[in-house]
C-alpha positions in Angstrom: -12.2 13.8 -17.1 -14.8 14.7 -14.5 -13.7 11.8 -12.3 -10.1 13.0 -12.4 -11.2 16.5 -11.6 -13.3 15.3 -8.7 -10.4 13.2 -7.4 -8.0 16.1 -7.7 -10.4 18.4 -5.7 -10.7 15.8 -2.9 -6.9 15.2 -2.7 -6.1 18.9 -2.6 -8.3 19.3 0.4 -6.5 16.7 2.5 -4.1 17.7 5.2 -0.7 16.2 4.4 1.2 17.7 7.4 2.7 15.3 10.0 0.9 15.1 13.3 2.6 14.5 16.6 0.6 11.4 17.2 -0.6 8.4 15.3 1.1 5.7 13.4 3.9 7.9 12.0 5.3 8.7 15.4 4.9 5.1 16.5 6.8 3.7 13.5 9.6 6.2 13.9 10.1 5.7 17.6 9.8 1.9 17.9 11.2 0.4 14.6 14.3 -0.9 16.3 12.2 -3.2 18.5 11.4 -5.3 15.5 15.1 -6.3 15.0 15.6 -5.4 11.3 18.2 -3.0 9.9 16.1 -0.1 8.7 12.7 1.6 9.2 11.2 0.7 5.8 11.9 -3.0 6.2 10.5 -2.9 9.7 7.2 -1.3 8.5 6.9 -3.7 5.5 8.0 -6.9 7.3 6.4 -6.5 10.7 3.5 -4.0 10.8 2.3 -4.2 7.3 2.9 -7.9 6.5 -0.8 -8.7 6.2 -1.5 -5.6 4.1 1.3 -6.5 1.7 0.1 -10.1 1.5 -3.4 -8.8 0.6 -1.9 -6.5 -2.1 0.1 -9.3 -3.6 -3.0 -11.5 -3.7 -5.1 -8.8 -5.3 -2.4 -8.2 -8.0 -2.1 -12.0 -8.7 -5.9 -12.2 -9.0 -6.1 -9.2 -11.4 -3.3 -10.6 -13.6 -4.9 -14.0 -13.7 -8.3 -12.4 -14.6 -6.8 -10.4 -17.5 -5.0 -13.5 -18.7 -8.2 -15.5 -18.7 -10.2 -12.7 -20.4 -7.7 -12.5 -23.2 -8.1 -16.2 -23.9 -5.3 -17.9 -22.0 -3.0 -20.1 -23.9 -4.1 -20.6 -27.5 -3.4 -24.0 -29.0 
């Protein structure tokens, strides 16, 4: 409960407004250069490909770890 409250306090203090510079404006202004049909695909396929690969690896590792902790296949 205390961790959730601390996290909520931290997240409420963040500034969620869009700024006129940074990655947001870069993505929106140059996504057509990638050559894919829409903005979301351009971000995932081109700019965030390594990040997405890392997330998939982490998910696979976590699922494998839980599977092994639960005993794997029982004969």
